[in-house]
NUBAPA-929561 format. One record per residue: residue number from 1; x, y, z of N, C-alpha, C in turn. Coordinates in steps of 0.1 Angstrom, whole numbers. Each point is the difference from the previous one (the first is absolute). Last residue first. Example, Ala and Ser with C-alpha at 12.3 -4.5 7.8 and 13.67 -1.06 7.14 Angstrom:
2
REC num   npx   npy   npz  capx  capy  capz   cpx   cpy   cpz
REC   2   128   -22    71     9    11     0    -8    11     8
REC   1     3   -57    -1    -9    12     0     9    12     0
END
This chain:
408
REC num   npx   npy   npz  capx  capy  capz   cpx   cpy   cpz
REC 408   817  1354   966     6   -12    13     1    -9    -2
REC 407   -24    35   -29    16     3     2     8   -11     8
REC 406   -48   -13   -23     2    11    13    17     2    -6
REC 405   -44   -21   -31    12    -4     8     9    12     5
REC 404   -53   -18    -7    12    11    -6    12    -3     7
REC 403   -35   -32     6    -9     9   -11    12    10    -9
REC 402    -3   -36    42    12     5    -7    -3     8   -16
REC 401   -21     5    56    -2    -9   -13    13     1   -12
REC 400    -6    22    46    10   -12    -1    -6    -8   -11
REC 399   -23    42     7    14     1     1    10   -13     1
REC 398   -45    -4    -5     3     7    -7    12     1    -1
REC 397   -19   -19    41    -1   -11   -15     5     9   -10
REC 396    -8    29    38    15   -13     2     0    -8   -15
REC 395   -40    29    -1    16     6    -2    12    -9     3
REC 394   -45   -16    10     3     4   -12    14     4    -7
REC 393   -12    -7    51     1   -14    -9     4     5   -14
REC 392   -14    36    27    14     1     1     7   -20    -5
REC 391   -46    13    -8     5     8    -4    18     0     1
REC 390   -34   -28    24     1    -2   -17     7     9    -6
REC 389    -2    12    43     6   -11     6    -3    -3   -21
REC 388   -20    34    15    11     0     1     8    -8    -4
REC 387   -49    -1   -18     4     1    12    17     0    -3
REC 386   -38    -5   -31     7     8     2     4     6    15
REC 385   -31   -39   -22    13     5   -11    11    13     7
REC 384   -37   -28    26     7   -10    -6    10     5   -11
REC 383   -19    28    32     5   -13     7     7    -5    -8
REC 382   -29    32   -19    16     3     5     9    -9     7
REC 381   -44   -10   -12     8     6   -12    11     2     4
REC 380   -35    -6    27     8   -14    -3     9     1   -12
REC 379   -21    40    24     8   -10     7     7    -8    -5
REC 378   -36    20   -25    13     6     0     9    -4     7
REC 377   -42   -20     4     5    -2   -20    17     5     6
REC 376   -29     8    32     2   -10     3     9    -3   -12
REC 375   -19    38    -4     6     0    14    13   -12    -2
REC 374   -42     1   -25    10     8   -11     8     1    11
REC 373   -37   -17    23     9    -9    -8     7     7   -10
REC 372   -16    28    26     5    -8    10     5   -13    -7
REC 371   -27    35   -18    10     2     4    13   -10     3
REC 370   -45   -11    -9     6     1   -12    16     6     3
REC 369   -38    -3    32     8   -16     0    14     5   -13
REC 368   -26    38    11    12    -3    12     3   -14    -8
REC 367   -21    31   -34    -7    -9    13    15    -3     4
REC 366     2    45   -31     1   -18     3    -6    -4    10
REC 365     9    46    -6   -16    -4    -6     0   -14     3
REC 364    41    28     1    -9     1    11   -14    -8     1
REC 363    31    -2   -39     7   -11    11   -10     3    12
REC 362   -12    25   -38    -3   -13     0     3    -6    12
REC 361    16    40    -2   -14    -1     1    -6   -12     1
REC 360    40    14    -8     0    -3    12   -17     1     3
REC 359    17     2   -47     4   -10    12    -3    -3    11
REC 358   -14    40   -27    -7   -12    -3     7   -13    10
REC 357    28    37     4   -14     2     5    -7   -10    -2
REC 356    34     2   -26     8    -8    14   -17     4     8
REC 355     0    17   -41    -1   -17    -1     5    -4    13
REC 354     3    44    -5   -19    -4    -3     2   -17     4
REC 353    46    24    -2   -11     1    10   -10    -5     1
REC 352    45   -13   -25   -18     4    -5    -3     0    13
REC 351    42   -11    -8    -2    12     2   -13     3    -5
REC 350    11   -46   -12     8     7     1    -2    15     3
REC 349   -41   -42    -3    14     8    -7     8     9     6
REC 348   -21   -38    30    -5    13    -7    12     6   -12
REC 347   -15   -55    30     7     8    -7    -6    18    -9
REC 346    -7   -45    45    -5     6   -14    11    10    -4
REC 345    -2   -52    33    -4    18     0    -5     4   -13
REC 344    16   -43     9     3     5    12    -1    16    -2
REC 343    -5   -36   -38   -11     3     9     3     6    14
REC 342    31   -11   -38    -3   -12    12   -11     2     7
REC 341    10    30   -34     5   -13    -4    -7   -10     8
REC 340     7    46    14   -11    -4    -6    -2   -15    -9
REC 339    39    12    19   -10     7    15   -14    -6    -8
REC 338    41    -4   -25    -3   -12     5   -15     2    12
REC 337    30    35   -21   -16    -4    -7    -3   -13     4
REC 336    36    34    15    -3    -5     4   -16   -11    -7
REC 335    37    19   -21     5    -9    11    -7    -5     8
REC 334   -11    35   -35    -2   -14    -6     5    -7    11
REC 333   -29    39    12    12    -4    -3     3   -10    -6
REC 332   -40    28    17     1   -10   -11    14    -2    -3
REC 331   -18    18    47     1     3   -13     7    -8    -7
REC 330   -33   -17    45    12     8    -7     4     5   -15
REC 329   -30   -24    47    -2     7   -13    13     8    -2
REC 328    -8   -49    29     9    13    -3    -8     6    -7
REC 327   -13   -37    40     2     2   -15     5    16     0
REC 326    16   -32    40    -6     9    -1    -1     4   -20
REC 325    20   -32    34   -14    -1    -9    -5     9    -2
REC 324    44     0    15    -8     3    11   -15    -6    -5
REC 323    38     0   -30     2   -12    10   -13     4    10
REC 322     0    31   -34    -6   -14    -6     3   -12    13
REC 321    16    43     7   -14     5    -1    -1   -14    -3
REC 320    49     0    -7    -9     1    19   -18    -1     0
REC 319    19     5   -45     4   -13     6    -5     3    13
REC 318     0    39   -16   -12    -6   -10    -2   -19    12
REC 317    37    37     4   -11     0    11   -13    -2    -7
REC 316    45    -5   -24    -3    -8    20   -12     2     3
REC 315    10     8   -54    -2     4    12    -2    -8    13
REC 314    26     3   -50    -6   -12     6    -3     6    18
REC 313    13    21   -53     1     4    13   -10   -14     6
REC 312    19    40   -43    -5   -13     2     1    -9    14
REC 311    -4    49   -21    11    -6     9    -9   -11     3
REC 310   -24    36   -19    10    -1    -8    13   -11     8
REC 309   -43     6    20     2   -10   -14    11     1   -10
REC 308    -5    26    43     1   -15     2     0    -7   -13
REC 307   -12    48    -3    13    -7     3     4   -10     3
REC 306   -45     5   -11     7     1    -7    13    -1     0
REC 305   -26   -14    42    -4     6   -14     9     1    -8
REC 304   -20   -33    45    11     6    -9    -4     7   -10
REC 303   -21   -18    35    -9     6    -7     9     6    -5
REC 302   -13   -40    28    14     0    -3    -6    14   -12
REC 301   -27   -22    47     0     8   -15    15     2    -3
REC 300   -34   -32    33    10     5    -2     0     4    -8
REC 299   -40   -20    32     9    -5   -14    11    16     3
REC 298   -24    -8    36   -13    -7    -9     8    -6   -11
REC 297    26    10    48    -3    12   -15   -10   -13    -6
REC 296    26    -4    42   -10     7     2    -4     4   -14
REC 295    39   -23    -3   -11   -12     2   -10     7     6
REC 294    36    26    -8    -4    -8   -13   -12    -6     1
REC 293    25    17    38    -9    13    -4    -6    -8   -15
REC 292    26   -29    24   -14     4     8    -6    12    -9
REC 291    44   -11    -9   -13   -14    -3   -10     4     2
REC 290    37    29     9    -6     0   -13   -11    -8    -3
REC 289    34     0    36   -16     6     3    -8     2   -14
REC 288    49   -12    -1    -6    -9    10   -16     1     2
REC 287    32    34   -14    -2    -9   -14    -8   -13     5
REC 286    -7    48    26    14   -10    -5   -11    -9    -7
REC 285   -17    46   -12    -2    -7    11    16   -13     2
REC 284   -21    55   -23    13   -11    -2    -5    -9    16
REC 283   -43    31   -13    18    -3     6     7   -10    -8
REC 282   -51    12    -1     9    -7    12    11     3     1
REC 281   -45    25   -20    16    -4    -9     2    -5    12
REC 280   -52    -1   -17    14    -2    11    11    -1     0
REC 279   -52    18   -26    10    -5     0    13     4    12
REC 278   -46    11    -2     1   -12    -7     9    -4    -3
REC 277    -6    44    22    -8   -13    11     1   -14    -7
REC 276    18    37   -25     8     1    14    -7   -11     6
REC 275   -11    18   -42     1   -11     1     4    -8    12
REC 274    -5    44   -30   -10    -2    10     1   -10     8
REC 273    26    18   -36   -11    -8    -6   -12    -4    13
REC 272    43    22     8    -7    10   -12   -13   -10    -5
REC 271    29   -18    32    -7    10     6    -9     8   -10
REC 270    30   -37   -15   -16    -6     8    -2    13     7
REC 269    37    12   -22   -11    -3   -10   -11    -4     9
REC 268    36     9    25    -6    12   -10   -13    -7    -5
REC 267    26   -32    12    -6     2    12    -6    18    -4
REC 266    32   -19   -29   -13   -10    -4    -9     7    11
REC 265    41    20    -2   -11     2   -10   -12    -7     1
REC 264    33    -4    31    -3     8     2    -8     5   -14
REC 263    24   -43    -2   -10     5    12    -8    12     3
REC 262    33   -20   -33   -11     5    -7   -10     2    12
REC 261    47   -15     9     2    15    -5   -17     3    -5
REC 260     0   -40    34    11     3    -9    -4    16    -8
REC 259   -23   -46    32     3    13    -2     8    -1    -9
REC 258   -39   -36    26    12     5    -9     5    16    -2
REC 257   -48   -29    -6     9    -1    14    13     4    -5
REC 256   -53     8    -5    14     0    -9     6     3     9
REC 255   -53   -12    -8    10    -4    11    14     0    -9
REC 254   -55    17    -5    13    -2    -7    12     3    13
REC 253   -59   -19    -2    12    12     7    14    -7    -6
REC 252   -62    -6    -4    13    -6    -6    10    12     7
REC 251   -46    -3     6     9    -5    12    11    -4    -8
REC 250   -29    20   -25     1     7    12     9    -4     5
REC 249   -14     2   -46     6   -12     5     4     8    17
REC 248   -13    23   -34   -10   -10    -6     2   -10    14
REC 247    25    41    -2   -12     1     3    -7   -15     3
REC 246    45     1   -17    -1     2    13   -14     1     6
REC 245    21    -3   -46    -8   -11     7     1    -1    13
REC 244    20    36   -23    -8    -4    -9   -12   -13     0
REC 243    45    14    25   -11     8     1   -11    -2    -6
REC 242    35   -29    -5    -6    -7     8   -11    14     5
REC 241    30     9   -31   -13   -15    -6    -6    -1    13
REC 240    36    32     5   -12     5    -8    -8    -9    -4
REC 239    35   -16    23    -7     8     8   -11     7    -9
REC 238    29   -30   -22    -7    -6    11   -10    11     6
REC 237    35    21   -25   -13    -7    -8    -9    -8     9
REC 236    40    18    23   -14     8    -2    -5    -2   -12
REC 235    31   -32     5   -10    -2    14    -9    15     0
REC 234    36   -20   -33   -12     4     1   -11    -2    10
REC 233    51   -11    -5   -12    -9     5   -12     5    -2
REC 232    39    28   -16    -6   -13    -7    -8   -13     9
REC 231    22    39    20   -12     6    -7    -3    -9   -13
REC 230    20   -18    52     1     7   -13   -12     7   -11
REC 229     1   -18    51    -5     5    -7     8    10   -14
REC 228     1   -54    30     5    13    -3    -5    12   -12
REC 227   -31   -41    26    19     2   -11     1    13     4
REC 226   -51   -24     0    12    -2    10    12     1    -7
REC 225   -57     2     3    12     2   -12    11    -2    11
REC 224   -58   -14     1    16     7     4    10     2    -6
REC 223   -56    -1    12     7    -4   -12    17     2     7
REC 222   -44   -10    28    13    10     2     3    -6   -15
REC 221   -47     2    28     7    -8    -9    12     5    -5
REC 220   -27     7    50     3     5   -12     8   -13   -10
REC 219   -18     3    48   -10    -3   -11     3     6   -15
REC 218    29    -6    37    -1   -12    -3   -15     0   -11
REC 217    44    39    12   -16    -4     1    -5   -14    -7
REC 216    48     2    23    -6     8   -13   -14    -3     2
REC 215    46   -11    28   -11    12     3    -9     8   -10
REC 214    29   -41     0     4    12    -3    -8    11     4
REC 213   -12   -44    13    19     4     6     3    12    -8
REC 212   -43   -13   -16     4     3    18    10     2     4
REC 211    -5   -14   -42    -6    15     2    -2     3    15
REC 210    16   -41   -11     9    11    -7    -8    13     1
REC 209   -29   -38     9    15     1    12    10    12    -6
REC 208   -36   -11   -30    -5     9    15    14     3     9
REC 207     8   -28   -38     1    16    -5    -7     6    16
REC 206    30   -45    -8   -16     6     7     3    14    -3
REC 205    37   -24   -27    -4     2    16   -14    -1    -5
REC 204    38   -17   -32   -17     3     1     1     2    13
REC 203    49     6   -19   -11   -12     3   -12     6     5
REC 202    54    11    -8    -9     8    -3   -13   -12    -4
REC 201    41    -9    22    -2    10     7   -10     2    -7
REC 200    10   -33   -20     3    -5    15    -6    10    12
REC 199     9     3   -51   -15    -5     2    -2    -3    16
REC 198    30    36   -28     5   -10    11   -15    -6     6
REC 197    11    11   -51    -6     8    13     6   -10     7
REC 196    17    17   -53    -8   -10     5    -6     4    13
REC 195    24    16   -52    -3     1    14    -8   -14     9
REC 194    20    -9   -53   -11     7    12     4     6    15
REC 193    32   -11   -44    -8    -8    14    -8     9     6
REC 192    30   -11   -48   -10     3     3    -7    -3    11
REC 191    54     0   -26   -15    -8     1    -5    10    13
REC 190    46     0   -40   -12     8    10   -13   -12     2
REC 189    38    -9   -30     7     4    16   -12     5    10
REC 188    -6   -13   -46     1    -8     5     5     1    13
REC 187    -6    33   -32   -12    -1     7     3   -10     8
REC 186    40    36    -6    -7   -12    -9   -10    -6     9
REC 185     9    53     0     4   -12    10    -7   -15    -9
REC 184     3    52   -16     6   -12    -6     2   -13     9
REC 183   -22    46     6     7    -2    10    10   -13    -6
REC 182   -45    12   -17    11    12     8    12    -2     3
REC 181   -32   -36   -10     2     8   -16     6    12     4
REC 180     0   -33    35     3    -7   -10     2    13   -15
REC 179   -16    12    45    13    -5     1     6    -9   -13
REC 178   -45    11     2     5    14    -2    17    -1     4
REC 177   -35   -39     3     3     6   -13     8    12    -3
REC 176    -6   -15    38    10   -10    -3    -2     5   -17
REC 175   -27    22    32    10     1     0    13    -5    -8
REC 174   -45   -14     1     1    17    -9    15     2     1
REC 173   -14   -36    21     1    -7   -10     0    16   -10
REC 172     9    -4    55   -11     1   -11     6     0   -11
REC 171    26     0    35   -10    -5    13   -15     2   -14
REC 170    54   -17    -5    -8    12     0   -16    -4     6
REC 169    62   -17    -6   -14    -5     8   -13    15     0
REC 168    51   -18   -23    -6    11     3   -16    -6     2
REC 167    56   -19    -2   -16    -1    -3    -6    11     5
REC 166    46     0    -2    -2   -13   -12   -16    -3    -1
REC 165    24    49     3    -6   -10    12    -5   -13   -12
REC 164    20    43   -16    11    -9     7    -8   -10     4
REC 163   -27    30   -22    10    -7    -6    12    -7     5
REC 162   -32    23    23    -8    -6    -5    11   -10   -10
REC 161    22    35    23    -7    -9     7    -7   -12    -6
REC 160     9    43   -21    10   -11    -2     4   -12     9
REC 159   -41    33     1     5   -11   -15    12   -10     0
REC 158    -6    37    34   -11   -13     3     1   -10   -16
REC 157    19    41     1    13    -6    11   -13   -14    -2
REC 156   -16    31   -25    12    -4    -8     7   -10    13
REC 155   -39    24    12    -2   -12    -9    12    -3    -6
REC 154    15    37    25   -12   -13     7    -7    -8    -9
REC 153    20    35   -19    11    -6     7    -9   -10     6
REC 152   -33    26   -20    11    -9   -12    12    -9     9
REC 151   -26    32    30    -8   -12    -7    12    -7   -10
REC 150    16    38    11     4    -9    14   -11    -9    -3
REC 149     0    32   -31     8    -5     1     4   -12     9
REC 148   -40    24     2     0    -7   -14    13    -6     2
REC 147    -1    34    35    -9   -14     3    -3    -9   -14
REC 146    19    42   -10    12    -5    12    -9   -16     2
REC 145   -24    31   -25    13    -5   -10     7   -14    10
REC 144   -37    26    21    -2   -13    -9     9    -3    -7
REC 143    10    36    25     0    -7     6    -4   -17    -4
REC 142     3    46   -22    12    -7     4    -1   -12     4
REC 141   -45    13   -13    10     5    -1    11    -5     2
REC 140   -38   -18    28     2    10   -17    13     5    -2
REC 139   -32   -46    30    14    11     0    -5    11   -13
REC 138   -30   -37    37     3     7   -13    11     9     4
REC 137     2   -43    30    -8    13    -1     7     5   -14
REC 136     3   -51     8     6    16     3    -8     6     0
REC 135   -12   -46    -7     1     4    13     9    14     2
REC 134   -15   -14   -42   -10    -1     5     1     2    14
REC 133    36    -4   -32    -8    12     0   -12     0     4
REC 132    25   -41     5     2    12     6    -2    13    -1
REC 131   -20   -43   -21    -7     0    12    11    15     9
REC 130     4   -15   -46   -14     5     2     0     5    15
REC 129    40   -18   -16    -1    10    -7   -16     8     1
REC 128    13   -42    17     9    14    10    -2    13   -10
REC 127   -31   -47     9     4     8    -9     6    12     3
REC 126    -3   -44    34   -11    11   -10     7     8    -9
REC 125    17   -42    27   -14     4     4    -9    10    -2
REC 124    45   -32    -9    -7    10    -3   -10     1     5
REC 123    45   -26    16   -13    -2    -3    -6    14    -4
REC 122    49   -31   -11    -3     9     7   -17     3     2
REC 121    45   -33     6   -15     1    -9    -5    11     8
REC 120    49   -28    -3    -8    13     3    -9    -2   -10
REC 119    42   -36    14   -10     4    -7    -8    15     8
REC 118    51   -12     6   -11    -3     9   -11     8   -12
REC 117    52     1    -5   -10   -13    -8   -12    -3    12
REC 116    31    39     4     2   -13     8   -10    -9    -2
REC 115     7    37   -31    12    -2    11     3   -11     6
REC 114   -45    16   -13    10    -4   -14    12    -5     7
REC 113   -29    15    30    -2   -11    -1     6    -5   -14
REC 112     5    45    13     8    -7     8    -3   -12    -2
REC 111   -26    33   -27    17    -2     0     9   -10    10
REC 110   -45     8     5     1    -7   -13    13    -1    -2
REC 109    -8    28    36    -6   -14     5     6    -6   -14
REC 108     3    45    -7    10    -8     9     2   -15     4
REC 107   -41    26   -13     9    -1   -10    11    -8     1
REC 106   -38    19    28     5   -15     1    12    -2   -10
REC 105   -28    39     1    12     4    14     6   -15     1
REC 104   -37    10   -31    11     3    -4     7    -2     8
REC 103   -37   -30     4     5     9     6    12     6    -7
REC 102   -39   -47     6     7    10   -14     5    16    10
REC 101     1   -48    28   -13     9    -4     6    13   -10
REC 100    25   -51     8     3    20     2   -17     2    -3
REC  99    32   -48    13   -12     4    -5    -5    17    -2
REC  98    43   -37    -3    -1    11    11   -15     4    -8
REC  97    23   -48     7    -7     9    -7     2    12    10
REC  96    23   -35    13     2    -8   -11    -9    14   -11
REC  95    38     5    42   -13     1    -5    -5    -6   -16
REC  94    37   -13    46    -4     3   -13   -17     4    -3
REC  93    23    11    48    -8   -10    -7    -3     4   -11
REC  92    27    23    22    -5    -7    12    -6   -10    -5
REC  91    16    34   -35    11   -14    11    -6    -3    13
REC  90   -29    24   -29     5   -12    -5     8    -5     8
REC  89   -17    39    18    -9    -9     4     7   -13   -10
REC  88    27    38    -3     0    -6     7    -7   -14     7
REC  87    -2    25   -44    10    -9     1     2    -2    15
REC  86   -36    26    -6    -7   -16    -7    18    -6     0
REC  85     1    43    19   -11    -5     6    -3   -14    -6
REC  84    29    31   -25     6    -6    11    -7   -10    11
REC  83   -22    23   -40     9   -11     0    12    -7    11
REC  82   -30    38     1   -10   -13    -1     9   -10    -1
REC  81    20    44    14    -4    -9     8    -7   -11    -1
REC  80    13    28   -39    10   -11    10    -3    -8    14
REC  79   -32    28   -30    10    -9    -8    10   -12    10
REC  78   -21    36    16    -8    -4     0     5   -15   -10
REC  77    25    41    -2    -3    -5    17    -7   -15     0
REC  76     4    25   -41     9    -5     4     4    -8    17
REC  75   -42    30   -14     4   -17    -7    10    -5     3
REC  74   -18    44    10     2    -9    10     6   -14    -2
REC  73   -11    37   -33    10     4     9     2   -11    11
REC  72   -39     3   -24     7    -8    -4    10     4     4
REC  71   -45     7    19    10     6     1    10   -11    -5
REC  70   -44   -14     1     1    10   -12    16    11     2
REC  69   -22   -31    34     9   -12   -13    -1    13   -12
REC  68     3    13    57    -8     3   -10     7    -8   -18
REC  67     2   -23    51     3    15    -1    -7     1   -15
REC  66    18   -37    28    -7     3   -11    -3    11    -8
REC  65    47   -14    31   -15     8     1    -6    -1   -13
REC  64    43   -25    20    -6     3   -11   -12     7     3
REC  63    34   -25    26     7    12    -5    -8     8   -13
REC  62    -9   -54     7     3    14    10     6     6    -6
REC  61   -31   -38   -12     8     8    -6     7    12     7
REC  60   -20   -47    24    -6    15    -7    13     4   -11
REC  59   -28   -50    13    15     8     0    -2    12    -4
REC  58   -30   -46    19    -2    14    -3    19     9    -2
REC  57   -36   -46     0    13     4     3     0    12    -4
REC  56   -47   -18    17    10    -2   -13    10     9     2
REC  55   -38     0    31    -1   -17    -1     8    -1   -14
REC  54   -12    46     9     0    -5    12     1   -20   -10
REC  53     5    53    -7     1   -10    -9     1   -11     6
REC  52   -13    47     8    -4    -9     1     1    -9    -7
REC  51    29    40     4    -5    -3   -12   -16   -11     4
REC  50    29    25    31   -11    10   -12    -5   -11    -6
REC  49    38   -13    26   -10     8     8   -15     3    -5
REC  48    38    -9   -27    -4   -15     1   -14     5     9
REC  47    18    39   -30     6    -9    13    -9   -12     0
REC  46     6    17   -47   -10     4     7     9    -7    14
REC  45    13    -5   -47     5    10     9    -5     0    12
REC  44     3   -47   -24    -7    15    -4     4     8    11
REC  43    -6   -56   -11    12    10    -1    -7    14    -3
REC  42   -10   -52    15    -6    12    -4    12     9     0
REC  41    -1   -54     0     7    11     4    -8    12    -6
REC  40   -10   -56    -3    -2    11    -1     8     9     4
REC  39    -4   -52    -9     2     7     4     2    16    -2
REC  38   -37   -37   -23    17     7     1     2     4     6
REC  37   -41   -18    -5     7    -5   -11    12     4    -1
REC  36   -33    18    30    -1   -16    -1     7    -6   -10
REC  35     2    45     6     7    -9    11    -5   -16    -2
REC  34   -19    40   -21    15    -5   -10     4   -12    12
REC  33   -36    28    17    -4   -15    -7    12    -6    -7
REC  32     8    43    22    -6   -12     6    -2   -12    -5
REC  31     9    40   -22    14    -8     6    -2    -9     8
REC  30   -37    20   -23     8   -11   -10    10    -3     5
REC  29   -20    34    28   -12   -18     1     8    -7   -14
REC  28    24    45    13    -4   -12     6    -6   -12     1
REC  27     4    35   -37    10    -4     2     1   -14    16
REC  26   -36    23   -15    -1   -10    -9    14    -4     4
REC  25   -19    32    29    -6   -12    -2     5   -10    -8
REC  24    18    44    -1     9    -7    10    -8   -17     5
REC  23   -22    31   -37    15    -5    -2     8   -10     7
REC  22   -45    21     5     4   -13    -7    11    -1    -1
REC  21    -8    28    45    -5     1   -14     5   -13   -10
REC  20    17    24    45   -11    -4    -2    -5     0   -11
REC  19    51    10    19    -8     5    -3   -10    -9    -2
REC  18    39   -14    13    -8    10    12   -12     7     0
REC  17    32   -21   -34    -9   -11     8    -6     9     9
REC  16    20    20   -47    -1     0    17    -8    -7     6
REC  15    25   -12   -47   -15     1     6     3     6    15
REC  14    33   -20   -30     3    13     0   -13     8    10
REC  13    16   -56   -12    -7    10    -2     6    14     6
REC  12    11   -59   -10     8    14     1   -13    16     0
REC  11     7   -58    10   -11    11     0     3    13     1
REC  10    29   -50    -1     2    16     3   -13     4    -8
REC   9    11   -53     6   -10    13    -9     4     7     8
REC   8    23   -53    -2    -5    14    10    -1    10   -11
REC   7   -12   -57     1     3    13    -6     1    12     9
REC   6     2   -50    18   -10     6    -3     8    17    -8
REC   5    20   -53     5    -4    10     7    -7    11    -8
REC   4    14   -43   -16   -11    -4    14    -3    14     7
REC   3    29   -10   -39   -12    -5    -6   -13     1    11
REC   2    43    39    -2    -2   -15     1   -12    -8     0
REC   1    26    51   -21    -9    -8    12    -2   -15    -3
END
């Protein structure tokens, strides 16, 4: 790379970019923000037509179906396709960095970077030991034994990547501690960088106008949740806590935006509690429309339960809520204690429904001017500290620092 040329980064992931959700958001937002500092090529199995990666150079890993990542017999073909794609990309224009979203299917990318003398960086967004059992159905007998062996192999493949990478980027300090203590990754090789928000898209809007646009009741004060409905999101706890405050605050309405495996159970819970008229399930909406739902709310909630506590994280939804100028009521996770420290919301003990209900009560009782002041601080905090541009710049500087000698 000459003094005047821009570095060339390949951002490799096996995320289904046609599937809305936090992984897709992270890949695309980080890739676009990184364009301020490098030329970026996204490398992914999703077809370009379905990926929605406008504004970024895109290369598809061809002859490869994303499929079920637990099917280990597909790995040889995945390795060959990935290495071949990177080799062709490198021939067209030499790569300086291959930035890999942590995935056992990416092992060939680490091996190829060693061969080609290209720096490899791995981004770790969660604990594989904690998250894989959460996302998989309960097994027993020989099926449990087989799954445990698969999980062991998965952890081994990922640990190989951590060792071969020149740098490791994590989203929470708890992940850094896990990689150092359990995988033997040198501490100086690991950098901690929280997720961010797209502050151009997620911006404060007039709540009255948002309610009108979405055909929501203008007389209601909406409490918002946006996200995929996994068990660790704690939406069932949120519904239970809301039921304890719904009678006293007759104008409060719970607005749940998103979908997922827990959706049928959550709807059944609402019916059992007699809250059908007080809880709105919107379902999945386009990413560009999420901002309107957040802005229609009085405040938003992150009700993460004990499952989430097992895997340190940097929840995207929290930054997007705050970017819209909405106070946040959330579980007391280490990674988001800045909410209370900066006066942009309140925290309650993880998994304590009574405490969450008390938090809802307090938030619903606050004077409007106090809610608005809290929201203004929230917006300012995100703009100053938690933008994707700030995250991309910090990661770029870390990768190019001299703290650790790479193999290139």
